[in-house]
HTML snippet that shows the backbone in 3Dmol.js (N, CA, C, O; Angstrom):
<script src="https://3Dmol.org/build/3Dmol-min.js"></script>
<div id="view" style="width:600px;height:400px;position:relative"></div>
<script>
const pdb = `
ATOM      1  N   UNK A   1       8.199  -2.339  -0.968  1.00  0.00           N
ATOM      2  CA  UNK A   1       7.758  -2.513   0.411  1.00  0.00           C
ATOM      3  C   UNK A   1       6.237  -2.237   0.426  1.00  0.00           C
ATOM      4  O   UNK A   1       5.781  -1.321  -0.257  1.00  0.00           O
ATOM      5  N   UNK A   2       5.463  -2.998   1.178  1.00  0.00           N
ATOM      6  CA  UNK A   2       4.116  -2.748   1.379  1.00  0.00           C
ATOM      7  C   UNK A   2       3.845  -2.462   2.832  1.00  0.00           C
ATOM      8  O   UNK A   2       4.305  -3.168   3.730  1.00  0.00           O
ATOM      9  N   UNK A   3       3.059  -1.370   3.049  1.00  0.00           N
ATOM     10  CA  UNK A   3       2.786  -0.934   4.442  1.00  0.00           C
ATOM     11  C   UNK A   3       1.452  -0.194   4.526  1.00  0.00           C
ATOM     12  O   UNK A   3       0.975   0.336   3.523  1.00  0.00           O
ATOM     13  N   UNK A   4       0.876  -0.157   5.661  1.00  0.00           N
ATOM     14  CA  UNK A   4      -0.364   0.491   5.929  1.00  0.00           C
ATOM     15  C   UNK A   4      -0.377   1.983   5.448  1.00  0.00           C
ATOM     16  O   UNK A   4       0.646   2.663   5.530  1.00  0.00           O
ATOM     17  N   UNK A   5      -1.493   2.458   4.968  1.00  0.00           N
ATOM     18  CA  UNK A   5      -1.525   3.822   4.479  1.00  0.00           C
ATOM     19  C   UNK A   5      -1.921   4.753   5.620  1.00  0.00           C
ATOM     20  O   UNK A   5      -3.060   4.754   6.087  1.00  0.00           O
ATOM     21  N   UNK A   6      -0.988   5.507   6.031  1.00  0.00           N
ATOM     22  CA  UNK A   6      -1.225   6.563   7.212  1.00  0.00           C
ATOM     23  C   UNK A   6      -0.482   7.829   6.688  1.00  0.00           C
ATOM     24  O   UNK A   6       0.461   7.764   5.899  1.00  0.00           O
ATOM     25  N   UNK A   7      -0.979   8.959   7.185  1.00  0.00           N
ATOM     26  CA  UNK A   7      -0.297  10.172   6.821  1.00  0.00           C
ATOM     27  C   UNK A   7       1.168  10.220   7.210  1.00  0.00           C
ATOM     28  O   UNK A   7       1.992  10.791   6.495  1.00  0.00           O
ATOM     29  N   UNK A   8       1.502   9.591   8.399  1.00  0.00           N
ATOM     30  CA  UNK A   8       2.896   9.616   8.748  1.00  0.00           C
ATOM     31  C   UNK A   8       3.815   8.779   7.822  1.00  0.00           C
ATOM     32  O   UNK A   8       4.959   9.168   7.589  1.00  0.00           O
ATOM     33  N   UNK A   9       3.337   7.661   7.307  1.00  0.00           N
ATOM     34  CA  UNK A   9       4.025   6.804   6.317  1.00  0.00           C
ATOM     35  C   UNK A   9       4.267   7.630   5.072  1.00  0.00           C
ATOM     36  O   UNK A   9       5.376   7.665   4.537  1.00  0.00           O
ATOM     37  N   UNK A  10       3.175   8.321   4.597  1.00  0.00           N
ATOM     38  CA  UNK A  10       3.286   9.083   3.371  1.00  0.00           C
ATOM     39  C   UNK A  10       4.344  10.223   3.550  1.00  0.00           C
ATOM     40  O   UNK A  10       5.055  10.547   2.599  1.00  0.00           O
ATOM     41  N   UNK A  11       4.442  10.816   4.746  1.00  0.00           N
ATOM     42  CA  UNK A  11       5.321  11.907   4.925  1.00  0.00           C
ATOM     43  C   UNK A  11       6.742  11.293   5.014  1.00  0.00           C
ATOM     44  O   UNK A  11       7.660  11.872   4.433  1.00  0.00           O
ATOM     45  N   UNK A  12       6.980  10.125   5.727  1.00  0.00           N
ATOM     46  CA  UNK A  12       8.286   9.613   5.836  1.00  0.00           C
ATOM     47  C   UNK A  12       8.857   9.167   4.536  1.00  0.00           C
ATOM     48  O   UNK A  12      10.065   9.263   4.322  1.00  0.00           O
ATOM     49  N   UNK A  13       8.036   8.689   3.674  1.00  0.00           N
ATOM     50  CA  UNK A  13       8.507   8.102   2.357  1.00  0.00           C
ATOM     51  C   UNK A  13       8.287   9.104   1.178  1.00  0.00           C
ATOM     52  O   UNK A  13       8.355   8.696   0.018  1.00  0.00           O
ATOM     53  N   UNK A  14       8.023  10.416   1.468  1.00  0.00           N
ATOM     54  CA  UNK A  14       7.830  11.376   0.410  1.00  0.00           C
ATOM     55  C   UNK A  14       9.201  11.345  -0.398  1.00  0.00           C
ATOM     56  O   UNK A  14      10.284  11.240   0.178  1.00  0.00           O
ATOM     57  N   UNK A  15       9.074  11.438  -1.683  1.00  0.00           N
ATOM     58  CA  UNK A  15      10.251  11.329  -2.555  1.00  0.00           C
ATOM     59  C   UNK A  15      10.389  10.030  -3.197  1.00  0.00           C
ATOM     60  O   UNK A  15      11.114   9.929  -4.187  1.00  0.00           O
ATOM     61  N   UNK A  16       9.712   8.942  -2.690  1.00  0.00           N
ATOM     62  CA  UNK A  16       9.732   7.647  -3.250  1.00  0.00           C
ATOM     63  C   UNK A  16       8.471   7.580  -4.211  1.00  0.00           C
ATOM     64  O   UNK A  16       7.640   8.488  -4.220  1.00  0.00           O
ATOM     65  N   UNK A  17       8.376   6.504  -4.987  1.00  0.00           N
ATOM     66  CA  UNK A  17       7.206   6.246  -5.796  1.00  0.00           C
ATOM     67  C   UNK A  17       6.268   5.512  -4.810  1.00  0.00           C
ATOM     68  O   UNK A  17       6.618   4.513  -4.181  1.00  0.00           O
ATOM     69  N   UNK A  18       5.057   6.082  -4.727  1.00  0.00           N
ATOM     70  CA  UNK A  18       4.006   5.472  -3.835  1.00  0.00           C
ATOM     71  C   UNK A  18       2.811   5.118  -4.636  1.00  0.00           C
ATOM     72  O   UNK A  18       2.239   5.971  -5.314  1.00  0.00           O
ATOM     73  N   UNK A  19       2.406   3.852  -4.576  1.00  0.00           N
ATOM     74  CA  UNK A  19       1.172   3.344  -5.229  1.00  0.00           C
ATOM     75  C   UNK A  19       0.167   2.832  -4.245  1.00  0.00           C
ATOM     76  O   UNK A  19       0.515   2.144  -3.285  1.00  0.00           O
ATOM     77  N   UNK A  20      -1.078   3.163  -4.476  1.00  0.00           N
ATOM     78  CA  UNK A  20      -2.116   2.789  -3.570  1.00  0.00           C
ATOM     79  C   UNK A  20      -2.728   1.455  -4.018  1.00  0.00           C
ATOM     80  O   UNK A  20      -2.935   1.243  -5.213  1.00  0.00           O
ATOM     81  N   UNK A  21      -3.017   0.560  -3.071  1.00  0.00           N
ATOM     82  CA  UNK A  21      -3.655  -0.718  -3.383  1.00  0.00           C
ATOM     83  C   UNK A  21      -4.735  -0.987  -2.342  1.00  0.00           C
ATOM     84  O   UNK A  21      -4.446  -0.975  -1.146  1.00  0.00           O
ATOM     85  N   UNK A  22      -5.963  -1.229  -2.768  1.00  0.00           N
ATOM     86  CA  UNK A  22      -7.036  -1.650  -1.895  1.00  0.00           C
ATOM     87  C   UNK A  22      -7.071  -3.114  -1.746  1.00  0.00           C
ATOM     88  O   UNK A  22      -7.088  -3.858  -2.727  1.00  0.00           O
ATOM     89  N   UNK A  23      -7.082  -3.559  -0.470  1.00  0.00           N
ATOM     90  CA  UNK A  23      -7.007  -4.991  -0.170  1.00  0.00           C
ATOM     91  C   UNK A  23      -8.184  -5.408   0.773  1.00  0.00           C
ATOM     92  O   UNK A  23      -8.886  -4.550   1.308  1.00  0.00           O
ATOM     93  N   UNK A  24      -8.364  -6.638   0.948  1.00  0.00           N
ATOM     94  CA  UNK A  24      -9.347  -7.192   1.943  1.00  0.00           C
ATOM     95  C   UNK A  24      -8.508  -8.167   2.798  1.00  0.00           C
ATOM     96  O   UNK A  24      -8.073  -9.230   2.356  1.00  0.00           O
ATOM     97  N   UNK A  25      -8.304  -7.690   4.134  1.00  0.00           N
ATOM     98  CA  UNK A  25      -7.643  -8.535   5.063  1.00  0.00           C
ATOM     99  C   UNK A  25      -8.623  -9.649   5.525  1.00  0.00           C
ATOM    100  O   UNK A  25      -9.729  -9.369   5.987  1.00  0.00           O
ATOM    101  N   UNK A  26      -8.208 -10.830   5.394  1.00  0.00           N
ATOM    102  CA  UNK A  26      -9.119 -11.948   5.674  1.00  0.00           C
ATOM    103  C   UNK A  26      -8.502 -12.957   6.622  1.00  0.00           C
ATOM    104  O   UNK A  26      -8.720 -14.161   6.481  1.00  0.00           O
ATOM    105  N   UNK A  27      -7.740 -12.479   7.582  1.00  0.00           N
ATOM    106  CA  UNK A  27      -7.125 -13.398   8.574  1.00  0.00           C
ATOM    107  C   UNK A  27      -8.188 -13.909   9.570  1.00  0.00           C
ATOM    108  O   UNK A  27      -8.144 -15.084   9.936  1.00  0.00           O
ATOM    109  N   UNK A  28      -9.108 -13.097  10.004  1.00  0.00           N
ATOM    110  CA  UNK A  28     -10.086 -13.611  10.950  1.00  0.00           C
ATOM    111  C   UNK A  28     -11.205 -14.230  10.333  1.00  0.00           C
ATOM    112  O   UNK A  28     -11.413 -14.091   9.127  1.00  0.00           O
ATOM    113  N   UNK A  29     -11.989 -14.945  11.119  1.00  0.00           N
ATOM    114  CA  UNK A  29     -13.120 -15.721  10.589  1.00  0.00           C
ATOM    115  C   UNK A  29     -14.299 -14.690  10.261  1.00  0.00           C
ATOM    116  O   UNK A  29     -15.249 -15.075   9.580  1.00  0.00           O
ATOM    117  N   UNK A  30     -14.240 -13.455  10.719  1.00  0.00           N
ATOM    118  CA  UNK A  30     -15.298 -12.515  10.602  1.00  0.00           C
ATOM    119  C   UNK A  30     -15.554 -12.067   9.188  1.00  0.00           C
ATOM    120  O   UNK A  30     -16.464 -11.260   9.000  1.00  0.00           O
ATOM    121  N   UNK A  31     -14.835 -12.514   8.167  1.00  0.00           N
ATOM    122  CA  UNK A  31     -15.056 -12.186   6.825  1.00  0.00           C
ATOM    123  C   UNK A  31     -14.124 -11.146   6.215  1.00  0.00           C
ATOM    124  O   UNK A  31     -14.173 -10.952   5.000  1.00  0.00           O
ATOM    125  N   UNK A  32     -13.311 -10.493   6.957  1.00  0.00           N
ATOM    126  CA  UNK A  32     -12.280  -9.600   6.390  1.00  0.00           C
ATOM    127  C   UNK A  32     -12.651  -8.102   6.655  1.00  0.00           C
ATOM    128  O   UNK A  32     -13.745  -7.743   7.092  1.00  0.00           O
ATOM    129  N   UNK A  33     -11.662  -7.311   6.355  1.00  0.00           N
ATOM    130  CA  UNK A  33     -11.727  -5.910   6.564  1.00  0.00           C
ATOM    131  C   UNK A  33     -11.086  -5.229   5.302  1.00  0.00           C
ATOM    132  O   UNK A  33      -9.998  -5.599   4.862  1.00  0.00           O
ATOM    133  N   UNK A  34     -11.781  -4.269   4.775  1.00  0.00           N
ATOM    134  CA  UNK A  34     -11.214  -3.535   3.586  1.00  0.00           C
ATOM    135  C   UNK A  34     -10.267  -2.504   4.083  1.00  0.00           C
ATOM    136  O   UNK A  34     -10.621  -1.736   4.977  1.00  0.00           O
ATOM    137  N   UNK A  35      -9.035  -2.441   3.533  1.00  0.00           N
ATOM    138  CA  UNK A  35      -7.984  -1.600   3.924  1.00  0.00           C
ATOM    139  C   UNK A  35      -7.245  -1.028   2.672  1.00  0.00           C
ATOM    140  O   UNK A  35      -7.424  -1.530   1.562  1.00  0.00           O
ATOM    141  N   UNK A  36      -6.477  -0.053   2.857  1.00  0.00           N
ATOM    142  CA  UNK A  36      -5.680   0.520   1.760  1.00  0.00           C
ATOM    143  C   UNK A  36      -4.274   0.431   2.191  1.00  0.00           C
ATOM    144  O   UNK A  36      -3.937   0.959   3.251  1.00  0.00           O
ATOM    145  N   UNK A  37      -3.373  -0.238   1.401  1.00  0.00           N
ATOM    146  CA  UNK A  37      -2.009  -0.372   1.600  1.00  0.00           C
ATOM    147  C   UNK A  37      -1.261   0.551   0.637  1.00  0.00           C
ATOM    148  O   UNK A  37      -1.789   0.966  -0.395  1.00  0.00           O
ATOM    149  N   UNK A  38      -0.025   0.855   1.004  1.00  0.00           N
ATOM    150  CA  UNK A  38       0.795   1.552  -0.003  1.00  0.00           C
ATOM    151  C   UNK A  38       1.961   0.627  -0.333  1.00  0.00           C
ATOM    152  O   UNK A  38       2.495  -0.104   0.501  1.00  0.00           O
ATOM    153  N   UNK A  39       2.309   0.714  -1.599  1.00  0.00           N
ATOM    154  CA  UNK A  39       3.484  -0.012  -2.178  1.00  0.00           C
ATOM    155  C   UNK A  39       4.471   1.119  -2.437  1.00  0.00           C
ATOM    156  O   UNK A  39       4.198   2.046  -3.200  1.00  0.00           O
ATOM    157  N   UNK A  40       5.613   1.020  -1.786  1.00  0.00           N
ATOM    158  CA  UNK A  40       6.601   2.078  -1.894  1.00  0.00           C
ATOM    159  C   UNK A  40       7.808   1.525  -2.558  1.00  0.00           C
ATOM    160  O   UNK A  40       8.259   0.426  -2.234  1.00  0.00           O
ATOM    161  N   UNK A  41       8.346   2.275  -3.492  1.00  0.00           N
ATOM    162  CA  UNK A  41       9.467   1.717  -4.318  1.00  0.00           C
ATOM    163  C   UNK A  41      10.373   2.913  -4.670  1.00  0.00           C
ATOM    164  O   UNK A  41       9.952   4.070  -4.687  1.00  0.00           O
ATOM    165  N   UNK A  42      11.693   2.548  -4.961  1.00  0.00           N
ATOM    166  CA  UNK A  42      12.610   3.590  -5.319  1.00  0.00           C
ATOM    167  C   UNK A  42      12.630   3.662  -6.844  1.00  0.00           C
ATOM    168  O   UNK A  42      13.378   4.463  -7.404  1.00  0.00           O
ATOM    169  N   UNK A  43      11.847   2.864  -7.513  1.00  0.00           N
ATOM    170  CA  UNK A  43      11.714   2.869  -9.031  1.00  0.00           C
ATOM    171  C   UNK A  43      10.245   3.064  -9.453  1.00  0.00           C
ATOM    172  O   UNK A  43       9.307   2.646  -8.775  1.00  0.00           O
ATOM    173  N   UNK A  44      10.115   3.686 -10.545  1.00  0.00           N
ATOM    174  CA  UNK A  44       8.769   3.854 -11.115  1.00  0.00           C
ATOM    175  C   UNK A  44       8.305   2.514 -11.675  1.00  0.00           C
ATOM    176  O   UNK A  44       9.077   1.794 -12.310  1.00  0.00           O
ATOM    177  N   UNK A  45       6.998   2.177 -11.427  1.00  0.00           N
ATOM    178  CA  UNK A  45       6.452   0.921 -11.955  1.00  0.00           C
ATOM    179  C   UNK A  45       6.283   1.005 -13.514  1.00  0.00           C
ATOM    180  O   UNK A  45       5.975   2.039 -14.108  1.00  0.00           O
ATOM    181  N   UNK A  46       6.509  -0.148 -14.070  1.00  0.00           N
ATOM    182  CA  UNK A  46       6.220  -0.298 -15.541  1.00  0.00           C
ATOM    183  C   UNK A  46       4.665  -0.549 -15.588  1.00  0.00           C
ATOM    184  O   UNK A  46       4.079  -1.122 -14.670  1.00  0.00           O
ATOM    185  N   UNK A  47       4.073  -0.108 -16.656  1.00  0.00           N
ATOM    186  CA  UNK A  47       2.632  -0.337 -16.810  1.00  0.00           C
ATOM    187  C   UNK A  47       2.260  -1.808 -16.643  1.00  0.00           C
ATOM    188  O   UNK A  47       2.893  -2.698 -17.211  1.00  0.00           O
ATOM    189  N   UNK A  48       1.223  -2.034 -15.853  1.00  0.00           N
ATOM    190  CA  UNK A  48       0.674  -3.418 -15.708  1.00  0.00           C
ATOM    191  C   UNK A  48       1.426  -4.247 -14.652  1.00  0.00           C
ATOM    192  O   UNK A  48       1.061  -5.405 -14.450  1.00  0.00           O
ATOM    193  N   UNK A  49       2.461  -3.716 -13.963  1.00  0.00           N
ATOM    194  CA  UNK A  49       3.130  -4.578 -13.071  1.00  0.00           C
ATOM    195  C   UNK A  49       2.593  -4.410 -11.603  1.00  0.00           C
ATOM    196  O   UNK A  49       2.871  -5.233 -10.731  1.00  0.00           O
ATOM    197  N   UNK A  50       1.833  -3.337 -11.377  1.00  0.00           N
ATOM    198  CA  UNK A  50       1.189  -3.157 -10.056  1.00  0.00           C
ATOM    199  C   UNK A  50      -0.262  -3.073 -10.199  1.00  0.00           C
ATOM    200  O   UNK A  50      -0.973  -2.922  -9.205  1.00  0.00           O
TER     201      UNK A  50
END
`;
const viewer = $3Dmol.createViewer("view");
viewer.addModel(pdb, "pdb");
viewer.setStyle({}, {cartoon: {color: "spectrum"}});
viewer.zoomTo();
viewer.render();
</script>
């Protein structure tokens, strides 16, 4: 699952594997916005897959 990085989300999903990913939202014409998303999984990622 991918979701916005907020303290509440980190608290709710404590106990799962959480990986941080920096992205650039580019939906608007204004050039985008840098954000940080969390990828949450019930399994540990293998090297190179995230």
